[in-house]
N, C-alpha and C positions, 0 to 999 in steps of 0.2 A: 768825657765823651765815651770812653770805653764802657762806663756804667750804663749810660743811656742805651748804647748798642746792646749790651748784655740784657738789660730789662726788656728791650724790644724783642730780642731773640727768645727770651723766656716767655714773654707774652704770646708770641707766635706759637711757641711750643705748647703752651697751656691750651690755647685755642685749638691747635691741631690735635692735641690729645683728646680734648672734649669732642671734637668732630669725629675722631676715630672711634671713640666710645659710642657716640650716637649711631654711626654707621654700623658698628658691630651689633648694637641692639637691633637695628633695622634688619640686618642680615639674619640674626637669631630669630626674630619674629617671622621673617619671610620663610626661613627654613622650617619653623614650627608649623606655619600655615600650610606649606607644601606637604609636610608629613601628614598633617591632619586631613588635607584633601585626598592624599593618596590612600589613607586608611579608610576614609569614607567611601571612596571608589571601590576599594577592595571589599568592604562589607557589602556594598550594593551588588557587586559581581558575585560574591559568595551566596547572597540571598537569591539572586536569579538562578544560579546553578542548583541551589537546593530546591527551588520551585520547579525547575525543569526535571530534576531527579524525581520529585514527588509525582509530577505528571506522568513520567515514564512508568512509575509503579502502578498508577491507576489503570484498571482494565479499559481498553479502547472501546468507545461507544460510537455507534454509527449515528449519522445525522437523523435518520428515521427514528431511532430510539430516543434521541434528544427531543425531537418534535413530539413524540408520543408522551414523554415525561412532561413537556410543556403543556400540552393539551389537558393532561390529567390534573396538573396544578391549577390551570385556569378554570376547569370544570368545577373543581372543589371550591375555588374562590367565588364563582357565581352562586353556588349553593349556600356558602357562608354569607355572601352578600345579601341574598334573599332572606336568610334567617337572622340578619343583622348581627352576625357573630364573626364577620370577616376581620382579619388583622393584617392590613396591608404590609406592615413592616416584615412580618413573617414571610409573606409571599415575595416581597422584594428580595429577601435573603435567599429563598429557594430558587427564584429565577436568576439571580446573580450567580448562583453556584452552577446552574446548568449553562449559563452564558459563558462562564469561565472555561467550561469543558469544550465548548464549540462556539467561539466568538463570531459575531457578525450575522446571526439569524435575526432578520428584521422584526419579526413578530415578537420575539423574546425581548429585544431591546426596546421596542415600542411600549410594551406592557410595563417594563421596569420604569421607563421614563414617565409613563402616565400614572402609575401608582405613586411614584415619588412626588408628582405634581399634586396628587390628592392630599398627600401628607405635608404639603407646602415645603418640601425639600427642593427648593427651586434650583439651586446650583447643581445638585445631583441629576435632577430631571433635565436641565439644560445640557449637561455634558452628554447624556445618553441620546437626546434628540439630535445634538450636534454630530455625534458619531453616525447616527442613523441617516441623516439627510446627506451626508457625504458619501454614504454607500448606496442608499436607496431613497430617492427624493419623493417620499410619501407626502401627499397634501396635508394630511392631519398633523404629521410631524412638523411641517413647515408652519402651520397655523399656530400650534402650541409653542414653537420656537419664537415666533413673533411676539406672542403674549409674554413669554419668559424674558425676552429681550427688554420689554417694557418694565417688567417687575424687577429685573436685575440691573437696570440702567445700562443695557448693552445694545441699544438700538442701532448705533453705527456699525457694530460688529455683525448684527443680524442682517443689516442691509447688504453688507459685503458678501454674506453667505447666500443671500437671495439673487444677487446680480448674475452669477453664471447660469442659474436656472432661467431667469428672465431672458437673458441673451439667447439661450437655447430655444426658448419658445418662439422668439422672433425669427431665429434662423430656420426653424421648422415650420414657420408660419402658422403657429397654433396660438390660441387664446384660452388661458385657464382663468376664468373669472375670479375664483376665490384667491388664487395665488397672486394675481395682479392686484386685486383689491387689498390684500394684506400688505403687499409691497407698497402700494400707494399710501396706506395708513402709516407705515413706518417712515416714509418720506415726509408725510405731513407732520409727524411727531418731531422730525428733524428740521422742520420749517423749510423743507425743500418743496414749496407749494407748486411751482411751475412744473417740476419733474413729476410730481404726483398727478397733476392734471393731465399730463401726457398719457400716463398709465390708465387713468379713468376714461379718457377719450378713446383709447385703444379698445377697452372693454365695450364701450357703448357703440363703437363702429361695428363690432361683431354682433352685439345684442343690445338693441335700444331699450329693452325692458329688464336689463340686468339689475337685480336688487343689490348685490354686493357693490356695484359701481355707484349706485345712488347713495348707499350708506356712506361710502368713502367721500363722495362729493359733499354730502351734508356735513360730515365731520370737518372737512376742509373749510366750508362756509362758516361753521360755528367758531372754529379757531381763528378765522380771519374777521370775525364779528360781522359777517354779512347775514344777519339773523333772518331777514325776510326771504332771502334766497334759500337759506337752510330749511326754513319751514315749508316753502314751496316745493323744494326737492323731496323732502320726506313725505309730504302728502301725495305727491305724484307717485312715489314708490309704493305707498300704501294702496293707492288706487290700482296699481299694476299687480300687486302681490295677491296670490290666490291661496297660498299655504298658510294656515293659521299661526304656526310657530314663527315663520319668517315675518309675517305681518306684525306679530307681537314684538319681535326684536326692533322693528321700525318705530313702533309706538314708544319703546324704551328710549330710542334716540330722540324722538320728539319730546319726551318728558325731560330728558337732559338739556335740550334746547331751552325749554320753558324754565328749567331751574336756573340756567345761565342768565335768562332774561328776568329772573326773579318774579315769575308769574306762578306762584305756588298752587293756586286752585287748578290751573290748566295742567300743571305738572302732575298733580295727584290724579286728575282725570285720565291723563295719558297712561300712567302706570296701571291704573285699574282696568283700563281698556286692554292693555297688554295681557293682564292676568285673566281677563274674560276669554281671551283667545288661547292663552297658554297658561294654565294654572300653575305650572312648574317653572315658569320663566325665572331663571336665577337672578338676573339683574333687578327685575321688578320686585321680587320677593325680598331680596336683600336690602334694596334701597328703602322700601316701605317699612320694613322691620326696623332699620337703623333710624329712620325718621321718627317712628313711634317711640323708640327707646330714648331718643334725644328729648322727647317731650314727656319722658317718664311714664309711658303707656306700655308697660311690659306685657299686659294681657293681649293687647292688639298685635304686638310684635310676635308673640309666640304663635299666633294664628298663621302668619306668613312663614315663619321659620320651621314650624312643625312639618309643613309640606315638603320643604327641602330635605329635612332630616329623614323623613319617611322614604323619599325617592333616592337620596344619596347618603345612605347610612355611614359610609366610610369617610366622607368629607369632613375633616376635623374642624375646618373653619365654620361650617354651618352649625355643627354641634356646639361649638364654643359660643357662638352668638345666641343659639337657642338656650343654652345654660344661663347666659347673662340675662336674657329676657325673662326666664323663669325666676331668677333671683329678684329682678325688678318687680315681678308679679307677686313677690313674697312667697313663692313656692320653693322654699329653701331645700327641702329634702329631695325634690325632683331635680332641682338644679345640681345638687351634689351627685346624684345618680348619673347625670349627663357628663359631669367632669370625670367620674370614674370610668364611664364608657369610652370617653376620649382617650384616657390613659391606657385602657385595655387595647384600644385600636392602635395607638401610637404613643408608646411610653416615653418618647423623646420630645413630645409636643409641649414645650415649656410654658406656653400661655395658660394651659389647663392648670398647671401647678400654681401659678401666680393667682389666677382667678379663684381657684379653690381656697387658697390661703386667705384672700380677701373675704370670701364667703364665711369661712370659719371665724375670722377675726372680727369683722364688723357686723355680721348678721346673725351668727349662730352662737356667739359667746364661747367658742372653744379654742382658747389661745394655744394649748399644747398641740392640737391638730394643725392649727394655722402655722406654727413654727415649723412643723414637719414638712408641710406643703411648700413654705417659702424656701426651706433648705433644699428641697428637691428642685425648685425653680433655679436656684443658684447653681446647683450641681449640673444642670443642663444648660449652663452658660447664659442664663437670663441677664439682660442688660439693665433692667430697672433696679435702682438702689432699694433694697428691701431691709436695710439695717434699721430704719425708723420703725417699720412694721414689726420686726422681731423685738425691738426694745419695748414697744408698746405692749406686745403680747406678754413679754416677761414681766412687765409692770402689772398687767392684768392678773397673772398667776400669783404674784406677790400679794396684791390687794385681796384676792380671793382667799388666800391662805390666812391673811390677817383677820378677815371677817369670820372665818371658821373658828379661829382661836379666841374670838371675843366672848 
């Protein structure tokens, strides 16, 4: 009996010792984490102190001087844009520097956000527009924020940002057609159709000929598969519209309706009608060029994309598609020039490196150059697996050397 009791006590002791060791390890780990957290906080505080000290060293600049610097930068940007030598990344850097010196100037923040949008730096653009609308509710900023909410899958977040402004409009008994229309579209995308309809009716109660309201209503009908009502709504808006560019945008919506209905001939006619009214309509040019590229008609695609590149030389998306269309049209050297221009405009635009690599690898027979381009793509955090491309290029180099030695 004594032995049993002894073994029982021993067992309890062993377990207790094990538990004590585990608890000690937990305590050690907790202590280490606390020290690590304290050190991190200390480093962050030190960094802030250093930044503050650096700011104190800098000569104080007045707001007027900052605005003067801003105007000078933007004037130079306009000149470079017209000469097609603008480099938005450089201007973002310059504007960010003066914004750091005097935060919160709406014009500076808006231009940083817009240039970031041009370069498809969507998150950076979103962050700046977000800061801007909280400080100064500019309509353009809200419109772009709605678009970025869609691109970044943050529609719910943007709806919450819109709500206080919409409430203020109601309190002030004001109707802003564009803002309410944007808000309605966000609600439609969130499948809040009845709420969206309330906003659309509010616009129409103020202005029965409101084009933004009819656009939103047509979009609602398309998504809810009420195609006959959608077509009737768009045609009604077209009949009301007097301005060519607005009328063109309505024909684009009509074309998208016909695309949904799988009526391709009507779709093409609507897009062409849009371009007859507005030769630089972005949607029509892009859709038609992509359709032609899908059918391997690079020459026809370049016709549409060349217009966009001429009008918007810094928009890397248009240049990238233009370069692809040139490749499909077998104009390889010109396509390569376009990729180099994209990289000159935005050195971090990874798609240009990937497409340049494909051009060298599959169309120009330059595996060494292709490998360089693919490595640059990887360096800029490209998500496509390029290992097979590089292996193929290395095999090409090996085969070429063997042929030389024969």
